C-alpha positions in Angstrom: 8.9 -2.0 28.9 10.5 -2.0 25.4 14.1 -1.6 23.8 14.6 0.6 20.8 17.1 -0.5 18.1 17.7 1.8 15.1 14.3 3.5 15.5 12.5 0.0 15.8 10.6 -1.0 18.9 10.9 -4.6 20.1 8.7 -5.3 23.2 9.3 -8.0 26.1 9.1 -11.7 25.1 9.2 -10.9 21.3 11.1 -13.5 19.1 12.9 -12.6 15.9 14.5 -15.3 14.0 18.0 -15.4 12.3 18.8 -13.2 9.3 15.7 -11.1 9.7 15.8 -7.6 8.3 13.7 -4.9 10.0 13.2 -1.6 8.0 12.8 1.7 9.7 10.4 2.3 12.4 9.0 -1.4 12.9 7.2 -2.2 16.0 7.5 -5.9 17.1 4.8 -6.2 20.0 4.6 -8.2 23.1 5.3 -11.9 22.5 5.2 -11.5 18.7 7.3 -13.9 16.8 9.1 -13.3 13.4 10.3 -16.4 11.7 13.9 -16.6 10.3 14.9 -15.0 6.8 12.0 -12.4 6.9 12.2 -8.8 5.6 9.7 -6.5 7.6 8.5 -3.4 5.7 8.9 0.1 7.1 6.4 1.2 9.8 4.9 -2.3 9.9 3.4 -3.3 13.4 4.0 -7.0 14.1 1.5 -8.8 16.2 1.5 -12.5 16.5 3.6 -14.6 14.2 5.0 -13.5 10.9 5.3 -16.3 8.5 5.3 -14.4 5.3 7.9 -14.7 2.6 10.2 -11.9 2.2 8.2 -8.9 2.9 4.7 -7.9 3.7 3.8 -4.3 3.4 1.9 -2.3 6.0 -0.7 -1.6 3.2 -3.2 -4.6 3.3 -5.4 -3.9 0.4 -4.4 -3.7 -3.2 -5.9 -2.6 -6.5 -8.0 -5.9 -6.7 -8.3 -6.7 -3.0 -6.0 -8.6 -0.8 -3.3 -10.5 -2.6 -0.7 -12.8 -1.2 1.6 -15.6 -2.5 -0.1 -19.0 -2.4 1.6 -21.5 0.0 3.9 -18.7 1.3 1.7 -15.9 2.7 -1.7 -17.3 2.8 -1.5 -18.6 6.3 -4.5 -19.7 8.4 -3.5 -17.4 11.2 -4.0 -14.4 8.8 -7.5 -15.6 7.5 -8.7 -15.9 11.1 -7.6 -12.5 11.9 -9.2 -11.0 8.8 -12.4 -12.9 9.4 -12.4 -11.5 12.9 -11.9 -8.0 11.8 -14.4 -8.2 8.9 -17.1 -9.6 11.2 -16.6 -6.9 13.8 -17.8 -4.3 11.1 -21.1 -6.1 10.9 -24.0 -6.7 13.3 -24.4 -10.3 14.5 -26.8 -12.2 12.5 -25.8 -10.5 9.2 -25.8 -12.7 6.1 -22.4 -12.9 4.1 -22.1 -14.4 0.7 -18.8 -16.4 0.2 -17.5 -17.4 -3.2 -14.3 -19.2 -4.4 -12.9 -20.9 -7.5 -12.0 -24.6 -7.6 -8.4 -24.4 -6.6 -7.9 -26.4 -3.4 -6.3 -23.6 -1.6 -9.1 -21.1 -2.4 -11.7 -23.6 -1.2 -9.7 -24.2 2.0 -9.2 -20.6 2.7 -12.7 -19.7 1.8 -14.2 -22.5 4.0 -12.0 -21.3 6.9 -13.1 -17.8 6.5 -16.6 -19.0 6.5 -16.3 -21.1 9.7 -14.6 -18.0 11.4 -17.5 -15.7 10.5 -19.9 -18.5 12.1 -17.9 -18.2 15.2 -18.4 -14.4 15.4 -22.1 -14.7 14.8 -22.4 -14.2 11.0 -24.6 -16.4 8.7 -23.1 -17.4 5.3 -24.2 -18.7 2.2 -21.9 -19.9 -0.7 -21.9 -19.0 -4.3 -20.9 -22.2 -6.3 -20.3 -20.6 -9.7 -16.7 -18.9 -9.5 -17.6 -16.2 -11.8 -16.9 -12.9 -10.0 -19.3 -10.6 -12.1 -22.2 -13.1 -11.3 -21.2 -13.0 -7.6 -21.4 -9.1 -7.7 -24.8 -9.3 -9.5 -26.2 -11.7 -6.8 -24.9 -9.4 -3.9 -26.7 -6.3 -5.5 -29.9 -8.0 -6.1 -30.3 -10.0 -2.7 -30.4 -9.2 1.1 -26.6 -10.0 1.8 -24.8 -7.5 4.0 -21.7 -8.2 2.1 -19.5 -10.8 0.1 -16.1 -12.3 0.2 -14.6 -13.9 -3.0 -11.3 -16.1 -2.7 -9.4 -17.0 -5.9 -6.0 -18.0 -6.9 -4.8 -16.2 -9.8 -2.6 -17.0 -12.8 0.5 -15.7 -11.0 -0.1 -18.3 -8.0 -1.3 -15.5 -5.8 -4.3 -15.9 -3.5 -6.7 -13.0 -3.9 -9.3 -12.1 -1.3 -11.8 -9.6 -2.8 -14.2 -8.2 -0.4 -17.5 -6.4 -1.5 -20.2 -4.4 -0.1 -24.0 -5.1 0.0 -24.4 -3.3 -3.5 -21.9 -5.5 -5.0 -19.1 -3.0 -5.2 -15.6 -3.6 -4.0 -15.4 -2.0 -0.6 -14.3 1.7 -0.2 -11.1 3.0 1.3 -12.9 3.8 4.6 -13.9 0.1 5.1 -10.5 -1.1 4.0 -8.8 1.1 6.7 -11.2 -0.1 9.2 -10.4 -3.7 8.6 -6.7 -3.1 8.5 -7.0 -1.2 11.9 -9.2 -3.8 13.5 -6.8 -6.6 12.6 -4.5 -5.2 15.2 -7.0 -5.9 17.9 -8.6 -9.1 19.3 -12.5 -9.5 19.1 -14.3 -11.6 21.5 -16.8 -14.5 20.2 -19.6 -16.0 21.9 -20.7 -19.7 21.5 -24.3 -18.6 22.3 -24.4 -16.7 19.1 -22.9 -18.9 16.5 -23.7 -18.4 12.8 -24.7 -20.9 10.4 -24.4 -21.7 6.6 -27.7 -21.5 4.6 -28.7 -24.8 2.9 -29.8 -23.3 -0.4 -26.6 -22.1 -2.1 -26.4 -19.4 -4.8 -25.8 -20.4 -8.4 -25.4 -18.7 -11.9 -28.9 -19.0 -13.0 -30.0 -15.4 -11.7 -27.3 -13.8 -13.5 -27.8 -15.8 -16.7 -31.6 -15.0 -16.7 -30.8 -11.2 -16.0 -28.2 -11.1 -19.0 -30.7 -12.7 -21.2 -33.5 -10.2 -20.6 -31.0 -7.2 -20.8 -30.0 -8.0 -24.2 -32.1 -9.2 -27.1 -30.8 -9.5 -30.6 -31.0 -12.1 -33.5 -28.8 -12.9 -36.4 -29.1 -14.9 -39.5 -25.8 -16.5 -39.1 -24.4 -18.9 -36.4 -21.6 -17.3 -34.3 -18.4 -19.2 -33.0 -16.3 -17.8 -30.4 -13.1 -19.2 -28.6 -13.1 -19.1 -24.8 -10.1 -19.6 -22.7 -11.0 -20.1 -18.9 -10.5 -22.3 -15.8 -12.9 -25.4 -15.9 -15.1 -23.8 -13.2 -16.2 -21.1 -15.6 -16.8 -23.5 -18.5 -20.5 -24.2 -17.2 -21.6 -20.5 -17.0 -20.0 -19.9 -20.4 -21.6 -22.6 -22.3 -25.0 -22.1 -20.4 -25.0 -18.4 -21.3 -23.9 -18.6 -24.9 -26.3 -21.4 -25.7 -29.1 -18.8 -25.2 -27.6 -16.5 -27.9 -27.1 -19.4 -30.5 -23.3 -19.2 -30.1 -20.9 -22.2 -30.6 -18.5 -22.3 -27.9 -15.0 -23.4 -28.5 -13.6 -24.0 -24.9 -10.1 -24.6 -23.9 -8.2 -24.2 -20.6 -5.0 -23.3 -22.4 -4.2 -19.4 -22.2 -1.1 -19.4 -24.5 -1.5 -16.9 -27.3 -0.3 -19.1 -29.9 -2.7 -21.8 -29.0 -5.5 -19.3 -29.0 -4.6 -18.1 -32.6 -4.4 -21.8 -33.9 -7.9 -22.2 -32.5 -9.3 -19.2 -34.1 -7.9 -20.0 -37.5 -8.8 -23.8 -37.2 -12.4 -23.0 -36.1 -12.8 -19.9 -38.1 -14.0 -18.1 -34.9 -15.3 -14.4 -35.0 -13.0 -13.8 -32.0 -11.5 -15.2 -28.8 -11.7 -14.3 -25.0 -9.2 -15.4 -22.4 -10.5 -15.0 -19.0 -8.6 -14.6 -15.8 -9.5 -17.0 -12.9 -12.4 -14.9 -11.7 -13.8 -14.0 -15.1 -13.6 -10.3 -14.4 -10.5 -9.5 -16.4 -9.9 -10.7 -19.9 -8.1 -10.4 -23.0 -9.6 -10.5 -26.5 -8.3 -11.6 -29.8 -9.8 -10.6 -33.2 -10.7 -12.9 -36.0 -6.9 -12.8 -37.3 -5.6 -13.8 -34.0 -4.4 -10.2 -33.1 -4.7 -9.3 -29.4 -6.6 -6.1 -28.9 -4.8 -3.5 -27.0 -5.7 -1.7 -23.8 -6.8 1.4 -26.0 -9.0 -0.6 -28.3 -10.7 -2.4 -25.3 -11.5 0.9 -23.7 -12.8 2.3 -27.0 -15.1 -0.7 -27.6 -16.4 -0.2 -23.9 -17.3 3.5 -24.9 -18.7 2.4 -28.2 -21.0 -0.4 -26.8 -22.0 1.6 -23.7 -23.2 4.5 -25.8 -24.9 2.3 -28.4 -26.7 0.1 -26.1 -27.2 2.1 -22.9 -30.2 4.5 -22.1 -28.2 6.9 -20.0 -25.8 8.1 -23.0 -23.0 8.4 -20.4 -19.9 6.4 -20.2 -17.2 6.4 -17.3 -13.6 6.0 -18.3 -10.3 5.9 -16.4 -8.3 9.2 -16.5 -5.8 7.8 -18.9 -8.6 7.1 -21.6 -7.6 8.8 -24.9 -9.1 12.2 -25.5 -9.8 11.0 -29.2 -12.8 9.0 -27.7 -14.7 12.2 -27.1 -15.1 12.4 -31.0 -16.6 8.8 -30.7 -18.9 10.0 -27.9 -20.1 13.0 -29.6 -20.7 10.9 -32.8 -23.1 8.8 -30.8 -24.8 11.7 -29.0 -23.3 10.7 -25.7 -21.0 11.9 -22.9 -17.7 10.6 -21.7 -16.8 11.3 -18.1 -13.4 10.6 -16.4 -13.3 8.7 -13.0 -10.2 7.0 -11.0 -9.0 4.0 -12.5 -10.4 1.6 -9.9 -13.1 -1.0 -10.3 -15.3 0.7 -7.6 -15.3 4.0 -9.3 -15.8 2.5 -12.7 -18.7 0.4 -11.5 -20.3 3.1 -9.4 -20.3 5.6 -12.2 -21.8 3.0 -14.8 -25.4 2.9 -13.3 -26.0 -0.5 -15.1 -26.1 -4.0 -13.9 -23.6 -5.1 -16.4 -20.3 -3.7 -17.4 -18.4 -4.4 -20.6 -14.9 -3.5 -19.3 -15.3 -5.8 -16.0 -17.5 -8.7 -17.4 -16.0 -10.9 -20.2 -19.3 -12.6 -20.9 -21.3 -9.4 -21.0 -18.6 -7.9 -23.3 -18.8 -11.0 -25.7 -22.5 -10.9 -26.1 -22.4 -7.0 -26.5 -19.9 -7.7 -29.4 -21.9 -10.1 -30.9 -24.9 -7.8 -30.8 -22.7 -5.2 -32.4 -21.4 -7.5 -35.1 -25.0 -8.6 -35.9 -26.0 -4.8 -36.5 -22.8 -3.8 -38.5 -22.5 -7.2 -40.4 -18.6 -7.0 -40.4 -15.6 -8.2 -38.5 -14.4 -7.2 -35.1 -11.3 -5.7 -36.7 -13.4 -3.7 -38.9 -15.2 -2.2 -36.1 -12.0 -1.5 -34.0 -10.3 0.1 -37.3 -13.3 2.5 -37.6 -12.7 4.0 -34.2 -10.6 7.3 -34.1 -6.9 6.9 -34.3 -5.3 6.9 -30.9 -1.5 7.7 -30.1 -1.0 6.8 -26.5 2.3 6.1 -24.9 2.6 4.1 -21.5 5.5 3.3 -19.3 6.1 2.6 -15.7 9.0 4.0 -13.6 10.1 2.8 -10.2 9.5 5.4 -7.5 10.0 4.3 -3.8 7.3 4.9 -1.2 9.4 7.6 0.7 10.2 9.6 -2.6 6.9 9.5 -4.2 5.3 12.5 -2.3 8.4 14.7 -3.0 8.6 13.8 -6.6 5.0 14.5 -7.4 5.3 17.8 -5.5 8.3 18.8 -7.8 6.4 17.7 -10.9 3.5 19.9 -9.8 5.7 22.9 -9.1 7.2 22.4 -12.6 3.9 22.7 -14.1 2.7 25.8 -12.5 2.0 27.6 -15.8 0.0 24.5 -17.2 -3.5 23.3 -16.8 -3.4 20.2 -14.4 -6.4 17.9 -13.7 -6.4 15.9 -10.4 -9.2 13.6 -11.2 -6.8 10.5 -10.8 -3.1 11.2 -10.2 -1.7 14.3 -11.9 -2.8 15.1 -15.8 -0.6 17.8 -17.2 -2.1 19.4 -20.4 0.5 20.8 -23.0 0.1 23.8 -25.2 0.0 21.6 -28.4 -3.1 19.9 -27.1 -1.2 16.8 -25.9 -1.2 15.6 -22.2 0.7 13.5 -19.8 -0.9 11.6 -16.8 1.5 10.6 -13.9 -0.5 8.0 -12.1 0.9 6.3 -8.8 0.2 2.8 -8.5 -1.7 1.8 -5.3 0.2 -1.4 -4.6 3.6 -0.9 -6.0 6.4 1.6 -5.6 5.6 2.7 -9.2 4.6 5.7 -11.2 2.7 5.0 -14.6 3.3 7.6 -17.3 0.7 8.0 -19.9 1.1 10.4 -22.8 -1.3 11.4 -25.7 -0.3 13.4 -28.5 -1.0 14.1 -32.3 1.4 11.3 -33.2 3.1 8.2 -31.6 6.6 9.8 -31.8 5.5 12.9 -29.9 3.6 10.8 -27.3 6.7 8.7 -26.6 8.8 12.0 -26.3 6.4 13.2 -23.6 6.7 10.2 -21.7 10.5 10.1 -22.0 10.5 13.6 -20.7 8.6 12.9 -17.6 10.4 9.6 -16.8 13.8 11.6 -16.9 12.3 14.2 -14.7 11.1 11.6 -12.3 14.6 10.0 -12.0 16.2 13.4 -11.5 14.0 14.4 -8.7 14.7 11.0 -6.9 18.2 11.9 -6.8 17.8 15.4 -5.4 
C-alpha cells in the first residue's frame, strides 16, 4: 500500500522530516527516512536514510566520477551501498586497486570502501602515491579488475573516481549498472571474505616508464615551480630529479604567490596541480596563466611532435585553427567527446599531455630543449585563435525542448553531433552548444575570424536559448 501526494509516492512506515521539499514524482520507499530540511530532486527513488544536504540528483555520476560535499553528503551508508553495488559487477576473488589522497576523510572513506569489498569477496591492494595518472598506469599494466580512487578536491568535495581494468574511467553502461544496483541489497558470505594484499603499489613503475618513454638532454639546468598537495611532492621531486630539473615546490595555489615564486626563482614556468594531479593550470615564465585554448594547442603540438601515431584527439570545442598546426606537423586532428574516457581511449599512448601534469611538464621541457626559447615564445607561434565561451542556465526539464528548437532553426546549416550540437556558419565560423553532464547548464563555444564576431555568435545563441526557455 502507498499514498500519492502531488504525484509523489510515499510508502508505509516511511518517515519525512520537518521542512522537507519533495520535487515532482519522488518515490519514498518502505521504511525510508528523510532527515529534516532536505530537498529531494525530481524522480528520485529514496531508499534507506537520506542525510544529504539540500539536494541529491538522481544522476549519481558526474564528469569526473561521483562527487559530494565533504562532511555533508559523504556518509558511510552511501559508501557501503556503493561498494555493494560495485562488487556485484565483479566475480568473487577479483582484485581491485584502491587509491586515495592524504586527506583524513579520503582515507577514512577509502578504507571503509575497501573493507566493504572484502565482505563481498573482493581482494584489494592500496596504491600509496595519491597521483591519479600513475594510478591509471598501474591499472593498465597489472592484473587488476578495476580501481577506485578517492580524493577531496579544492572545493571541499569528496570525489570517488572508478576506473576499469584498462585504467580508463568506467563507461556509461557500467555507471548506469552501478546506479541501478544501488537500489537493491546484495548478499555477502563470511565464507568468501576477501583480503588486502601485503605488497602495496607505489609510484616507481610509473616513474620508470616515464623515463623510458622520454629521453632528451639539455646544456642548461631547468627550474620549474610546482604547487601541489604534500602527498604529490615525492613523485614530483623523484621524477624531475631524473631529468635534471630543479623543483621549487609549494603547497600554496594562489596566483599571486605563484607569480612571485616564478620571478624570484627565475623559473621557466609553473604548474599548479589539483589534488589528484590529473588536472592542472600552467603559468609561463612571466607569470601569465595559459588559457584553455593555449593548453589544448600545446597538447596538439607536443602530441604530434613526439608521437609515432601522428594523430591527436581533441574535444569538439577545440579551435579549427589547430588543423593548420596539425598539417604543418604532417599529422591529423580528430574530434571526440569532451570526456576523460573518450580522450584517453583515442590517444593510444600510455601518457597524456592534457590529463597528466608531470608528463606535460617533461614534454614541455623536451620542447624547450629543442626550440631553445621560452614557453611564451612557443605559445605565440601557434596559429591565432578567436574562441568565445559562455555558460547559460537551462533546467533539466527544458534542455531537450531547447536543443530541439535550436536544431530546427539550423535546418539549412551543416550540423555536427560528435559532442553536443555544432553549427557551422556560412562565413566559416561555428558555434557549439554543449550540455553539461552534471549541471543544468549549456556551454556555448563560438569560433570566428575575429574575437568580436565570436562573441556576437555566442550572444546570439544565448539569446535564442533564453527565448526558447520562455516558450
